[in-house]
ROGU-362140 format. One record per residue: residue number from 0; residue in three letters; x, y, z of N, C-alpha, C in turn. Coordinates in Angstrom, 2 decimals, m for minus. Example, Ala and Ser with C-alpha at 12.3 -4.5 7.8 and 13.67 -1.06 7.14 Angstrom:
2
0|ala|13.19|m5.69|7.80|12.30|m4.50|7.80|13.20|m3.30|7.80
1|ser|12.85|m2.25|7.08|13.67|m1.06|7.14|12.90|0.03|7.87
//
This chain:
326
0|met|1.33|m1.12|0.14|m0.24|m0.10|0.02|0.47|1.28|m0.04
1|tyr|2.22|1.59|0.49|2.85|2.31|0.79|4.26|2.31|m0.11
2|thr|3.84|3.27|m0.84|5.10|3.37|m2.23|6.32|3.59|m1.75
3|glu|5.98|4.87|m0.69|7.29|5.69|0.15|7.54|5.86|1.41
4|arg|8.38|5.81|1.99|8.36|6.69|3.30|8.92|8.07|3.26
5|cys|7.94|9.06|3.73|8.39|10.44|3.73|9.17|10.62|4.95
6|ile|10.60|11.31|4.86|11.54|11.43|6.09|11.65|13.11|5.99
7|val|11.16|13.28|7.58|11.49|15.10|7.54|12.63|15.12|8.29
8|phe|13.90|15.75|7.69|14.77|15.46|8.66|15.15|17.49|8.52
9|ala|14.99|17.22|10.54|14.69|19.21|11.17|16.11|18.95|11.64
10|ile|16.42|20.85|11.08|17.35|21.07|11.90|17.59|22.25|12.42
11|asp|17.68|22.36|13.94|17.44|23.69|14.55|18.30|24.61|14.17
12|ala|18.58|25.57|13.60|19.70|26.66|13.16|20.37|27.41|14.37
13|glu|20.81|27.47|14.86|21.29|28.27|16.13|22.31|28.03|16.94
14|pro|22.34|29.15|17.51|24.53|29.27|17.99|24.99|27.90|18.63
15|asp|26.39|28.01|18.89|26.85|27.09|19.42|26.35|27.00|20.86
16|gly|26.10|27.93|21.67|25.90|27.52|23.04|24.39|27.54|23.19
17|arg|24.45|27.36|24.98|22.61|27.74|24.99|23.36|28.73|26.22
18|lys|23.29|28.93|27.28|22.80|29.87|28.11|23.74|30.95|27.77
19|arg|24.89|30.86|27.59|26.14|31.62|27.48|26.29|32.48|25.97
20|ile|25.67|32.69|25.27|26.25|32.97|23.77|26.66|34.40|23.50
21|gln|26.91|34.84|24.42|27.35|36.40|23.36|29.39|36.32|23.23
22|gly|28.76|36.36|22.39|30.44|36.46|21.04|30.01|35.26|20.53
23|asp|29.42|34.52|20.66|29.40|32.90|19.40|29.46|33.90|18.27
24|glu|30.37|32.47|17.79|30.20|32.56|16.54|29.22|31.82|15.00
25|trp|28.68|31.08|15.88|27.86|29.66|15.13|29.06|28.73|13.80
26|glu|30.09|28.63|14.85|30.81|28.11|13.75|30.01|26.41|13.81
27|gly|29.08|26.06|14.60|28.92|24.83|13.89|27.94|24.87|12.92
28|thr|26.93|25.96|13.07|26.37|26.37|11.52|27.33|25.92|10.09
29|gln|28.13|26.78|10.54|29.59|26.86|9.50|29.51|25.37|9.25
30|val|30.22|24.70|10.31|30.34|23.09|9.72|28.76|21.83|9.32
31|ala|27.89|22.91|9.63|26.63|21.96|9.53|26.27|22.38|7.57
32|leu|26.62|22.86|7.72|26.54|23.66|5.70|26.90|22.81|5.03
33|arg|28.12|22.63|5.61|29.65|21.60|5.00|29.21|20.24|4.83
34|glu|28.59|19.76|6.19|28.63|18.76|6.39|27.37|18.08|5.42
35|leu|26.10|18.96|5.50|24.71|19.02|4.93|24.74|19.03|3.57
36|ala|25.69|19.52|2.67|26.43|19.46|1.86|26.38|18.04|0.68
37|gln|27.20|18.18|1.18|28.19|16.49|1.09|26.82|14.74|1.36
38|leu|26.54|15.23|2.62|25.04|13.79|2.53|23.78|14.75|1.73
39|arg|23.90|15.61|0.90|22.18|15.78|0.43|22.33|14.99|m0.85
40|ser|24.04|15.50|m1.14|25.10|15.07|m2.66|24.20|13.43|m2.62
41|arg|25.08|13.04|m1.17|25.14|11.75|m1.59|23.66|11.16|m1.58
42|ile|22.78|11.37|m0.79|21.47|10.90|m0.86|20.70|11.57|m2.29
43|glu|20.69|12.11|m2.62|20.29|12.73|m3.91|20.74|11.22|m5.25
44|glu|21.93|11.31|m5.31|22.14|10.68|m5.98|22.30|9.32|m5.97
45|leu|21.85|8.74|m4.68|21.08|7.09|m4.56|19.94|6.64|m4.82
46|ser|18.81|8.26|m4.27|17.84|7.89|m4.53|16.82|8.54|m5.52
47|gln|18.18|9.56|m6.29|17.11|9.83|m7.51|16.16|10.77|m7.17
48|thr|16.29|11.21|m6.18|15.03|12.27|m6.12|15.84|13.72|m5.51
49|pro|14.96|14.90|m5.14|15.84|16.13|m4.69|15.39|16.09|m3.55
50|val|16.56|16.58|m2.68|16.34|16.03|m1.09|15.99|17.49|m0.30
51|arg|15.07|17.41|0.37|14.40|19.06|0.74|14.35|19.16|2.26
52|leu|15.52|19.63|2.69|15.28|19.98|4.29|14.58|20.63|4.95
53|asn|14.60|20.66|6.77|13.91|21.40|7.16|14.57|22.38|7.89
54|trp|14.63|23.61|8.04|15.36|24.54|8.76|14.51|25.62|9.63
55|phe|14.60|25.03|11.05|13.69|25.84|12.31|14.70|27.59|12.51
56|leu|14.47|28.31|13.02|15.73|29.23|13.14|15.15|29.62|13.87
57|arg|15.89|30.24|14.95|16.11|31.34|16.24|15.78|32.76|15.88
58|phe|15.04|33.62|16.30|14.63|34.71|16.25|13.89|34.75|17.83
59|asp|14.31|34.46|18.95|13.76|34.42|19.95|14.15|36.28|20.99
60|pro|13.86|35.47|22.25|14.09|37.31|22.71|16.06|37.36|23.39
61|gln|15.64|35.81|23.87|17.63|35.42|23.79|18.09|36.06|22.62
62|ile|18.33|36.05|21.31|18.60|36.44|20.56|18.69|37.59|20.18
63|glu|17.67|38.35|20.26|17.71|40.09|20.24|18.28|40.57|21.82
64|ala|17.70|39.78|22.40|18.78|40.60|23.29|20.31|40.13|23.41
65|thr|20.36|39.64|22.85|22.53|39.41|23.04|23.22|40.11|21.23
66|trp|22.15|40.11|20.66|23.02|40.77|19.65|22.28|41.42|19.09
67|gly|20.96|42.31|19.98|20.06|43.70|19.31|19.93|43.81|18.23
68|arg|18.87|42.31|17.55|18.22|42.07|16.16|17.62|40.20|16.41
69|pro|16.39|40.48|16.55|16.11|38.91|16.79|16.34|38.01|15.01
70|asp|16.68|39.21|13.66|17.19|38.26|12.79|18.57|37.83|12.99
71|trp|19.40|37.92|14.01|20.75|38.04|13.74|21.66|36.82|12.80
72|val|20.90|36.03|12.71|21.51|34.58|11.30|21.42|35.51|10.48
73|leu|20.86|36.17|10.24|21.27|36.91|8.99|22.82|37.86|8.31
74|glu|23.40|37.91|10.16|24.80|38.45|9.96|25.52|37.35|10.46
75|ala|24.60|36.30|11.85|25.75|35.51|11.37|26.32|34.19|10.14
76|trp|25.08|33.97|9.50|25.69|33.61|7.84|24.87|33.46|7.39
77|pro|24.85|34.45|6.94|23.75|35.05|5.31|23.64|34.21|4.15
78|ser|24.99|32.78|4.73|24.74|31.72|3.38|24.06|30.78|3.08
79|leu|23.31|30.93|5.08|22.33|29.66|5.29|21.28|30.64|4.63
80|ile|20.78|31.66|4.76|19.32|31.53|3.70|19.61|31.73|2.49
81|gln|20.77|31.76|1.64|20.95|31.41|0.15|20.75|30.28|0.22
82|trp|21.13|29.42|1.05|21.56|28.05|0.48|20.50|27.43|1.21
83|ile|19.27|27.54|1.81|17.54|27.30|1.62|16.81|27.75|0.57
84|glu|16.83|29.22|m0.33|16.21|29.14|m1.26|16.57|28.87|m2.48
85|arg|17.74|28.61|m2.43|18.91|27.94|m3.38|18.39|26.20|m3.04
86|tyr|17.65|25.93|m2.51|17.46|24.09|m2.62|15.87|23.77|m2.60
87|gly|15.13|25.57|m2.29|13.96|25.34|m1.61|13.70|24.14|m0.40
88|asp|14.45|24.69|0.52|14.26|24.10|1.77|13.08|24.37|2.25
89|phe|12.58|23.63|3.60|11.07|23.84|4.13|11.51|25.08|5.64
90|thr|11.14|26.00|5.84|11.57|26.70|7.13|10.44|26.99|8.30
91|gly|11.21|27.13|9.42|10.08|27.81|10.29|11.02|28.14|11.57
92|ile|10.30|28.39|12.26|11.02|28.86|13.81|11.34|27.62|15.24
93|his|12.39|28.07|15.43|12.54|27.36|16.70|12.80|28.00|18.14
94|thr|12.04|28.05|18.56|11.99|28.83|19.71|12.30|28.56|21.08
95|his|13.16|29.19|22.06|13.23|28.44|23.45|12.63|29.64|24.40
96|phe|12.50|29.17|25.06|12.17|30.29|26.24|12.90|30.69|28.02
97|trp|14.01|30.98|27.10|15.38|31.98|28.08|14.74|33.38|28.39
98|lys|14.70|33.17|29.37|15.04|35.01|30.33|15.90|35.23|31.05
99|trp|16.27|36.74|31.30|17.88|36.86|31.55|17.14|37.26|32.93
100|asn|17.98|36.66|34.11|18.01|37.05|35.39|18.74|38.22|35.79
101|asp|18.08|39.07|35.81|19.83|40.39|36.71|20.29|40.23|37.63
102|his|19.27|39.12|38.30|19.61|39.41|39.82|21.57|38.27|39.84
103|arg|20.78|37.16|39.14|22.06|36.15|39.17|22.59|36.20|37.88
104|arg|22.56|37.14|37.17|23.13|37.78|35.64|23.40|36.43|34.24
105|glu|22.52|35.88|34.38|22.54|34.29|33.59|21.48|34.71|33.27
106|trp|21.19|33.84|32.27|19.49|34.03|31.73|19.18|31.84|32.39
107|phe|17.79|31.64|32.06|17.22|30.69|33.10|16.03|30.57|31.83
108|asn|15.95|28.97|31.68|14.29|29.11|30.88|12.73|29.32|31.57
109|asp|12.48|29.75|31.42|10.75|30.90|32.84|9.55|29.75|31.73
110|phe|9.96|28.02|32.10|8.50|27.28|31.50|7.59|27.31|31.93
111|gly|7.48|28.17|33.14|6.05|27.88|34.21|5.35|29.40|33.74
112|asp|5.95|30.51|33.07|4.95|31.59|32.77|4.35|31.37|31.22
113|pro|2.79|30.81|31.39|2.81|30.95|29.76|2.45|32.29|29.26
114|gly|2.56|33.50|29.98|2.39|34.86|29.32|4.10|34.96|28.61
115|trp|5.02|34.17|29.09|6.32|34.74|28.97|6.30|33.93|27.26
116|arg|6.00|32.45|27.79|6.11|31.42|26.68|5.32|32.41|24.60
117|ala|4.20|33.00|25.80|3.28|33.38|24.05|3.74|34.22|23.68
118|glu|4.55|35.34|24.36|5.71|36.42|23.90|6.93|36.12|23.03
119|cys|7.28|35.35|23.34|8.71|34.39|23.09|7.95|33.64|21.67
120|val|7.05|33.14|21.43|6.45|32.85|19.89|6.24|33.42|19.10
121|arg|5.32|34.43|19.77|5.23|35.92|18.69|6.26|36.67|18.47
122|arg|7.36|36.88|19.25|8.37|37.50|18.59|9.18|36.69|18.06
123|gly|9.25|35.03|17.67|9.80|34.25|17.10|9.15|34.84|15.61
124|val|7.94|34.70|15.64|6.78|34.89|14.02|7.56|36.56|13.83
125|glu|7.25|37.00|14.23|7.46|38.34|13.75|8.71|38.59|13.23
126|gly|9.94|38.43|14.28|11.28|37.73|13.39|11.32|37.07|12.06
127|tyr|10.88|36.06|12.16|10.85|35.49|11.17|9.57|36.41|9.96
128|arg|9.07|36.74|9.58|8.96|37.67|8.62|9.60|38.59|8.19
129|ser|10.17|39.28|9.59|11.12|39.85|8.61|12.20|40.12|7.83
130|val|12.06|38.28|8.04|13.38|37.52|7.06|13.28|37.67|5.76
131|phe|11.36|36.56|5.53|11.15|36.06|4.28|9.85|36.38|3.74
132|gly|9.45|37.78|4.63|8.45|37.72|4.61|6.98|37.95|4.52
133|val|6.94|36.49|5.14|5.64|36.00|4.94|5.83|35.77|6.64
134|arg|4.47|34.61|7.48|4.70|34.17|8.51|4.94|33.18|8.53
135|pro|5.84|31.95|9.57|6.04|30.52|9.72|4.84|29.91|9.33
136|val|4.86|28.44|9.12|3.61|27.57|9.60|4.23|26.53|10.16
137|ala|5.47|26.74|10.31|5.56|25.37|11.32|6.71|25.89|12.37
138|cys|6.83|25.07|13.70|7.44|25.09|14.67|8.15|24.36|15.24
139|arg|9.42|24.60|16.17|9.82|23.64|17.35|10.24|24.34|18.36
140|met|9.88|23.77|19.16|9.44|24.69|20.68|11.37|24.10|21.00
141|gly|12.01|24.78|21.79|13.26|24.46|22.23|13.13|23.55|23.55
142|asp|14.47|22.90|24.05|14.06|22.07|24.94|12.96|20.99|25.17
143|arg|12.40|20.88|23.69|11.22|19.76|24.04|10.21|20.30|24.92
144|trp|10.11|21.60|24.88|8.52|21.63|25.98|7.76|22.34|24.96
145|met|6.54|21.68|25.31|4.85|21.94|24.72|4.24|22.14|25.99
146|ala|2.91|22.49|25.54|2.26|21.96|26.87|0.35|22.71|25.96
147|gly|m0.71|22.38|27.03|m1.54|23.22|26.40|m1.67|24.68|25.91
148|asp|m1.47|25.65|26.26|m2.09|26.64|26.70|m1.44|27.08|25.72
149|leu|m0.22|26.59|24.69|0.65|27.05|23.38|0.05|26.71|21.96
150|ile|m0.89|25.73|22.34|m1.85|25.22|21.08|m2.53|26.02|20.36
151|pro|m3.33|26.95|21.18|m3.85|28.29|20.66|m3.31|29.55|20.46
152|val|m1.95|29.87|21.08|m1.01|30.14|20.98|m0.38|30.90|19.07
153|leu|m0.37|29.26|19.00|0.07|28.94|17.67|m1.26|29.10|16.56
154|gln|m2.40|28.17|16.54|m3.01|28.95|15.86|m3.52|30.11|15.57
155|glu|m2.92|31.22|16.59|m3.71|32.36|16.26|m2.50|32.95|15.47
156|gln|m1.25|32.40|16.04|m0.10|32.92|15.09|0.13|31.80|13.69
157|gly|m0.96|31.16|13.19|m0.94|30.76|11.44|0.11|29.62|11.66
158|ile|0.23|28.96|12.75|1.05|28.07|12.65|1.01|26.62|12.19
159|arg|0.77|25.53|11.76|m0.18|24.56|11.09|0.46|23.49|11.51
160|tyr|1.92|23.04|12.30|3.18|22.06|11.97|3.90|22.37|13.29
161|asp|3.62|21.34|14.85|4.65|21.22|15.45|5.48|19.88|15.80
162|leu|7.34|19.93|15.80|7.20|19.10|15.83|8.63|19.35|16.77
163|thr|7.48|19.59|17.84|8.36|19.27|19.71|8.84|17.99|20.38
164|val|7.18|16.98|20.16|6.91|16.68|21.58|7.88|15.27|20.65
165|glu|7.90|14.38|22.03|9.04|13.15|21.64|8.26|12.15|22.89
166|pro|8.47|11.50|21.86|7.36|10.09|22.48|8.67|9.32|23.56
167|gly|7.37|8.85|24.38|8.72|8.26|25.05|9.59|8.33|25.82
168|ile|9.63|10.14|25.58|10.92|10.55|26.96|10.02|11.17|28.47
169|pro|10.59|10.61|29.69|10.37|10.75|30.24|10.70|12.55|30.69
170|asp|9.75|12.90|31.81|9.92|14.52|32.01|11.06|14.38|33.64
171|his|12.08|15.40|32.92|12.80|15.67|33.97|13.48|17.37|33.97
172|pro|13.86|17.31|34.60|15.49|19.00|34.98|15.70|19.19|33.83
173|pro|16.00|20.29|33.19|17.40|20.20|31.90|18.75|20.01|32.94
174|phe|19.42|19.57|32.02|20.58|19.60|32.23|21.39|20.66|32.30
175|asp|21.31|21.72|32.27|22.21|22.97|32.69|21.63|23.98|33.08
176|asp|20.70|23.48|33.72|19.61|24.75|34.08|19.03|24.51|35.08
177|pro|19.53|25.22|36.17|19.14|24.56|37.86|17.79|25.78|38.53
178|leu|17.97|26.74|37.50|17.02|27.93|37.79|16.06|27.93|36.66
179|ala|15.48|26.88|36.31|14.39|26.91|35.59|13.05|26.41|36.45
180|thr|11.97|26.76|35.76|11.06|26.94|36.27|10.12|25.58|36.46
181|ala|10.62|25.10|35.50|9.75|23.98|35.31|10.39|22.77|35.03
182|trp|9.89|21.24|35.51|11.21|20.40|34.24|10.83|20.07|32.86
183|leu|10.83|19.23|31.71|11.17|19.10|30.46|9.70|17.96|31.06
184|pro|8.46|18.25|29.84|7.69|17.54|30.03|7.59|16.25|29.93
185|asp|6.95|14.98|30.38|6.84|13.83|30.29|5.63|13.49|29.22
186|tyr|6.67|12.74|27.72|5.75|12.87|26.95|5.50|10.94|26.67
187|arg|5.76|10.51|27.82|6.04|8.39|27.70|4.21|8.06|27.13
188|arg|3.21|8.84|26.89|1.99|8.28|26.82|1.55|9.50|24.94
189|ala|2.39|9.79|24.89|2.54|10.58|23.63|1.86|9.57|22.21
190|pro|1.49|10.26|21.12|1.24|9.27|20.09|2.69|9.25|19.26
191|arg|3.19|8.57|18.58|4.12|8.29|17.37|3.57|8.90|15.76
192|ala|2.85|9.18|15.87|2.03|9.73|14.21|1.50|11.12|14.48
193|pro|1.44|11.27|13.93|0.99|12.96|13.17|m0.28|12.90|13.75
194|tyr|m0.51|14.12|14.06|m2.28|14.07|15.24|m2.80|15.61|14.93
195|leu|m3.83|15.52|15.58|m4.64|16.54|15.87|m4.94|16.62|17.58
196|pro|m4.22|17.72|18.13|m4.61|17.78|19.71|m5.92|17.92|20.28
197|ser|m6.21|17.91|20.72|m7.79|17.44|21.91|m7.47|19.12|22.14
198|ala|m8.77|19.94|22.44|m8.46|20.72|23.52|m8.43|20.11|24.97
199|ala|m8.21|19.41|25.46|m8.54|19.06|26.69|m7.20|18.71|27.55
200|asp|m6.26|17.94|26.25|m5.35|17.31|26.92|m4.58|16.73|24.97
201|phe|m3.20|17.95|25.30|m2.62|17.78|23.97|m2.00|16.28|23.42
202|leu|m1.60|15.85|24.33|m1.24|14.58|24.19|m2.07|13.38|23.72
203|val|m3.25|13.90|23.40|m4.45|12.75|23.35|m5.27|13.46|21.86
204|pro|m4.87|13.11|20.79|m5.42|12.95|19.75|m7.09|13.30|19.50
205|glu|m7.83|14.52|18.36|m8.60|14.70|18.62|m9.73|13.69|17.68
206|ser|m11.11|13.08|18.41|m11.72|12.16|17.75|m12.67|12.82|16.89
207|asn|m12.30|12.62|15.73|m13.86|13.36|14.92|m13.52|14.26|13.98
208|pro|m12.21|14.98|13.87|m12.46|16.52|14.14|m13.18|16.92|12.72
209|ser|m13.95|18.26|12.61|m14.50|18.07|11.61|m13.80|18.74|10.32
210|arg|m14.29|19.37|9.40|m12.98|19.75|8.50|m12.37|20.91|8.00
211|glu|m13.25|21.75|9.07|m13.69|23.27|9.35|m12.58|23.31|10.30
212|ala|m12.16|22.57|11.12|m11.40|22.14|12.34|m9.85|21.82|12.32
213|met|m10.11|21.08|10.90|m8.91|20.46|10.58|m7.76|21.42|9.99
214|glu|m8.88|22.27|8.68|m7.93|23.39|8.08|m7.26|24.45|9.10
215|arg|m7.56|24.60|10.21|m7.22|25.44|10.41|m6.37|25.03|12.11
216|ala|m6.73|23.68|12.26|m5.63|23.28|14.08|m4.36|23.36|13.61
217|val|m3.77|23.20|14.23|m1.85|22.78|14.80|m2.55|20.80|14.76
218|trp|m1.11|20.46|13.61|m0.78|19.32|13.31|0.76|18.91|14.66
219|leu|0.20|18.16|15.54|1.34|18.27|15.93|2.22|16.72|15.41
220|val|3.74|16.34|15.34|4.26|15.98|14.69|5.30|15.68|15.54
221|pro|5.41|14.37|15.55|6.57|13.91|17.03|7.41|13.29|16.18
222|leu|8.51|13.48|17.06|9.87|12.86|16.26|10.11|11.84|16.76
223|thr|10.68|11.39|15.85|11.06|9.28|15.65|11.96|9.55|17.05
224|thr|11.36|8.15|18.09|12.22|8.26|18.96|12.12|6.51|18.92
225|thr|13.39|5.73|20.01|13.68|4.36|19.69|12.40|3.65|20.52
226|glu|12.19|2.36|19.99|11.76|1.77|20.73|11.65|0.65|20.20
227|pro|11.18|m0.41|21.30|10.52|m0.06|22.41|11.60|0.40|23.53
228|pro|11.01|1.25|24.09|11.47|1.74|25.26|12.66|0.85|26.02
229|arg|13.36|1.41|26.89|14.81|0.90|27.37|14.68|1.40|28.92
230|trp|15.36|0.65|30.40|15.80|1.22|30.88|15.84|2.55|31.13
231|val|16.07|3.48|31.98|17.40|4.28|31.66|17.58|5.09|33.25
232|pro|18.27|5.42|33.73|18.05|6.24|34.77|17.91|7.40|35.08
233|val|17.12|7.87|36.23|16.64|9.61|36.02|16.44|10.11|37.24
234|arg|16.36|11.31|37.50|16.73|11.85|38.76|15.63|12.29|39.32
235|arg|14.53|11.37|40.01|13.85|11.31|40.58|13.87|9.64|40.88
236|phe|12.46|9.81|42.01|12.07|8.62|42.15|11.33|7.68|41.28
237|pro|11.40|6.54|40.73|12.01|5.35|41.44|13.37|5.39|40.99
238|phe|13.58|6.67|40.08|14.96|6.46|39.49|15.70|5.56|38.86
239|leu|14.59|5.05|38.15|14.41|4.06|36.60|12.99|4.00|35.97
240|leu|13.54|4.18|34.54|11.89|4.46|33.99|12.10|3.83|32.43
241|lys|11.33|3.22|32.05|11.77|3.38|30.60|11.33|4.01|30.11
242|ala|12.40|4.39|28.77|12.25|5.60|28.20|12.41|5.29|26.63
243|ser|12.67|5.99|25.71|12.94|6.19|24.55|13.50|7.24|24.59
244|arg|14.81|6.97|23.30|15.84|8.21|22.89|15.30|8.57|21.58
245|pro|15.54|10.09|21.58|15.10|10.93|20.55|15.86|10.57|19.15
246|met|16.13|10.80|17.60|16.34|10.38|16.67|17.57|12.20|16.84
247|asn|17.87|12.33|18.09|19.29|13.64|17.86|20.33|13.36|16.97
248|leu|20.94|13.15|16.14|22.03|12.87|15.53|23.08|13.18|15.67
249|val|23.32|13.60|16.99|24.92|13.34|17.48|25.09|12.66|19.02
250|val|24.10|12.19|19.35|23.90|11.30|20.37|23.22|10.06|20.68
251|his|24.76|9.00|21.10|23.79|7.76|20.88|23.91|7.36|19.30
252|pro|25.28|7.52|18.81|24.56|7.48|17.08|24.75|5.72|17.27
253|arg|24.81|5.12|17.39|25.34|3.61|17.06|23.28|3.47|17.22
254|glu|22.95|3.28|18.37|21.55|2.81|18.44|20.90|3.69|17.96
255|val|20.75|4.58|17.83|19.82|5.64|16.69|20.52|4.92|15.53
256|trp|21.40|5.03|14.96|21.44|4.61|13.79|20.89|2.92|13.56
257|ala|20.97|2.07|14.61|19.96|1.06|14.21|18.33|1.44|14.47
258|his|17.74|1.86|14.76|16.67|1.62|15.26|16.64|3.16|13.41
259|met|17.19|3.81|13.39|16.93|4.87|11.86|16.72|3.60|10.63
260|ala|17.44|2.96|10.51|17.80|2.27|9.61|16.38|0.99|9.33
261|arg|16.28|0.87|10.84|14.78|m0.10|10.69|13.72|0.81|10.15
262|glu|13.81|1.52|10.51|12.68|2.83|9.94|12.38|2.79|8.45
263|ile|14.04|3.05|8.20|13.71|3.71|6.96|13.36|2.14|5.92
264|asp|13.47|1.29|6.55|12.98|m0.37|5.48|11.60|m0.41|5.58
265|arg|11.04|0.36|6.72|9.83|m0.50|7.28|8.47|0.49|6.41
266|ala|7.74|m0.61|6.03|6.62|0.09|5.09|5.40|1.00|5.83
267|cys|5.17|2.34|5.63|3.87|2.91|6.84|4.01|4.10|6.11
268|ala|3.05|4.32|7.09|2.46|6.20|6.77|2.87|7.23|6.93
269|glu|3.74|6.85|8.07|3.92|8.28|8.73|5.61|8.21|9.57
270|pro|5.03|9.66|8.92|6.47|10.20|8.47|7.91|9.72|9.72
271|leu|9.15|9.32|8.86|10.14|9.62|9.57|10.55|10.93|9.99
272|val|11.24|11.20|12.15|10.87|12.35|11.46|12.94|12.15|12.64
273|phe|13.51|12.90|12.18|15.00|13.02|13.14|15.02|14.37|12.66
274|val|16.46|14.75|13.43|16.90|15.85|14.03|18.17|16.58|14.68
275|leu|19.09|17.91|13.97|19.98|18.16|14.14|19.95|19.40|14.78
276|arg|20.66|20.10|15.64|20.85|20.59|16.14|22.30|21.28|15.68
277|ser|22.68|22.44|15.08|23.70|22.92|14.24|24.81|23.42|14.80
278|gly|23.95|23.65|15.89|25.45|24.29|16.99|26.43|23.51|17.13
279|asp|25.81|21.92|17.61|26.47|20.80|18.40|27.63|19.93|16.95
280|leu|27.40|20.56|16.12|28.51|20.13|15.62|29.83|20.49|14.96
281|cys|29.67|22.21|15.63|31.18|22.74|16.74|32.37|21.76|17.66
282|gln|31.27|21.12|18.30|32.12|19.95|19.18|32.22|18.77|18.85
283|pro|34.05|17.94|18.98|34.30|17.07|18.16|33.98|15.94|18.38
284|gly|33.14|15.51|19.49|32.63|14.54|19.82|31.39|13.73|18.97
285|phe|30.41|15.86|19.05|29.12|15.40|18.18|29.11|15.33|17.08
286|leu|30.17|15.79|16.34|30.44|15.71|14.78|31.04|14.06|14.38
287|ala|31.85|13.54|15.24|31.96|11.90|15.09|31.10|11.56|15.04
288|asn|29.81|11.79|16.03|28.94|11.04|15.96|27.49|11.44|14.44
289|phe|27.81|12.49|14.35|26.62|12.54|13.46|27.46|12.41|11.92
290|arg|28.69|12.07|11.82|29.81|11.71|10.66|28.92|10.09|10.80
291|tyr|28.95|9.50|12.12|28.49|8.19|11.97|27.13|7.83|11.08
292|ile|26.38|7.96|11.76|25.39|7.94|11.47|25.16|8.76|9.36
293|ala|25.84|9.68|9.35|25.31|10.44|8.12|26.03|9.85|7.03
294|glu|27.27|8.89|7.66|28.26|8.03|6.01|27.08|6.84|5.86
295|arg|26.39|6.19|6.90|25.38|5.38|6.24|24.14|5.65|6.46
296|leu|24.09|6.46|6.88|22.48|6.88|5.60|22.58|7.13|4.33
297|gly|23.58|7.84|4.04|24.34|8.34|2.43|23.99|7.26|1.94
298|arg|24.28|6.04|2.20|24.71|4.46|1.20|23.38|3.44|1.57
299|his|22.15|3.97|2.47|21.19|2.94|2.90|20.11|2.70|1.51
300|pro|20.76|1.52|0.67|20.03|1.20|m0.17|18.25|1.15|0.08
301|gly|17.68|1.48|1.61|16.05|1.96|1.37|16.03|3.55|0.94
302|leu|16.48|3.72|1.39|16.45|5.33|0.75|16.00|5.47|m0.61
303|lys|15.62|4.21|m1.75|15.24|4.51|m3.26|14.13|4.27|m2.35
304|his|13.51|3.94|m1.18|11.78|4.09|m1.33|11.34|5.22|m0.53
305|cys|12.00|5.96|m0.82|12.07|7.22|0.65|12.04|8.57|m0.08
306|arg|11.22|9.70|0.58|11.83|10.96|0.05|12.01|11.51|1.33
307|phe|12.91|12.24|1.04|13.37|13.78|2.24|12.35|15.04|1.86
308|thr|11.07|14.88|2.39|10.26|16.09|2.62|10.11|17.64|3.37
309|gly|9.59|18.35|2.92|9.61|19.49|4.26|8.09|18.84|4.98
310|val|8.04|19.15|6.04|7.32|18.44|7.31|5.17|18.97|6.83
311|asp|5.29|19.94|6.06|4.31|19.92|5.32|3.67|19.02|3.94
312|ala|4.30|18.52|3.32|4.08|17.63|2.42|4.19|16.05|2.90
313|ala|4.38|15.77|4.62|4.73|14.92|4.93|3.21|14.25|5.57
314|val|3.17|15.29|6.51|1.61|16.02|7.09|0.28|15.17|5.70
315|glu|0.57|15.99|4.64|m0.13|15.40|3.46|m0.59|14.43|3.54
316|ser|0.70|13.85|2.70|0.79|12.23|2.47|0.38|11.30|3.92
317|phe|0.44|11.98|4.32|0.50|10.77|5.43|m1.33|10.84|6.00
318|trp|m2.22|11.96|6.15|m3.60|12.40|6.18|m4.02|11.83|4.79
319|lys|m3.42|11.53|3.68|m4.53|11.29|2.41|m4.63|9.31|2.88
320|thr|m3.32|9.06|2.58|m3.48|7.82|3.31|m4.23|7.43|4.49
321|gln|m4.27|8.21|5.33|m5.25|7.47|6.77|m7.16|7.63|5.84
322|leu|m7.13|8.67|4.46|m8.26|8.97|4.78|m8.65|7.52|3.78
323|gln|m7.33|7.44|2.96|m7.97|6.08|1.98|m8.52|5.05|2.78
324|thr|m7.45|4.64|3.77|m7.61|3.00|4.71|m8.60|3.53|5.91
325|ala|m9.71|4.96|6.08|m10.55|4.97|6.94|m11.62|3.76|6.92
//
């Protein structure tokens, strides 16, 4: 029934650092452009189809406060925008919720303030529009943070696709932010295929949505994660939980690649979604991990039955298949 598998390759284009980014040269993004150019060429030669990547750019308050303008990516790497336009890649926003603490003189994640989170999204949308002339239709939230009160904000801003949810990942505190006002969400019960969230619980799909609702709703497109979950240590009772790993191309490369290879070979309607943070490639260890996966990905024969698409095309393909099999 399924003739090809849609692959959504999401890249968070952002500085090398996280909390401390003053003077950051965005070196990882330069490396990412070089590495992805080589990978794109290999995949297109193997699959004989164009490769469309998905870029999620930073325009949030931390970027503006650090460099004096939300669209600093234009100054940091103007070639990135040219590259995106040359290949017709898909673009959206990658919004973090960092807020400046005057007393401590450092950034912290204010996850607990819905007003601040909404403001960060709105400013991200405006920054995107200043660069591309239109509003974005897709987003990824920093530190995999999503909550039900953000869904109406995304709808209001014209967002149609969000790629934040990571199924099978338990809640835990941010690894580098002791001042964060909340832990990261618990996604162990999240769906693994794209869905329209219900108003009562964003981790539960809406049942029988009307066509009108579907035309303005936000599709939640989960990141592909390893399955079945494995026992992992966590920083709370009972200190050991079953959890998945996200398809992040710079961590746990052997486990991630083993799962990715199986997913490429699996005939199904839901898209395969994996992510790369461009800033990570400034670190030699992360770069080596990425190359481990990229070298294998670029010669996997199963890609002949896949296509690298924008998230919009992947969701459309998925939904059409769902209608045909209903």
